[in-house]
Residue, then its C-alpha position, 0 to 999 in steps of 0.5 A: x810379637x803377635x807374630x811370635x805368639x801365632x808361630x809359637x801356637x802354630x808349631x805346638x798345634x803341628x807337633x800335637x798333630x805329628x804326635x797324634x798321627x805317629x801314634x795312630x800308625x804305630x800303636x799295636x791295638x785300636x783301642x790304643x789308635x783311638x787315643x791318637x787322633x782323639x787326644x793329641x790331634x784334638x789338642x793340635x788342631x786347637x793350637x792351630x785354630x788359636x793361631x788362626x784366631x790371633x792372626x785374622x784378628x790382627x789384620x784389623x777386620x775385629x775379632x775373628x770368631x769363625x774358629x770357635x764354630x771349628x773347634x766346637x765341631x771338633x770337641x763334640x765329634x771327635x769323643x763321639x766317633x772314638x766312643x762309637x768305634x770303641x763300643x763297635x770294637x767291644x761288641x765284636x769281640x763278644x764275650x769269648x776269648x778276645x777274638x773278634x767273631x769270624x776269625 
């Protein structure tokens, strides 16, 4: 039963990562492209980390909590980096007609 649950989280996590990667490649605008890696991919990596916790905790060495550190790092860095990228793009566009300065 634990193997099925681990497989479920791996598949769901992989699907979220795939959807986020496709969104990153297909969306036309930078602001839309930010949603792929920050939303769907974060959920996908979270599912894979849950599967990792289940798998390594079932090996008998006790509860595996190393993945919590990875998840905390991901939850902190993904929104911050997306915010910085968006703010930089807003700054580059300026207040004129929406074009990047220098074009």
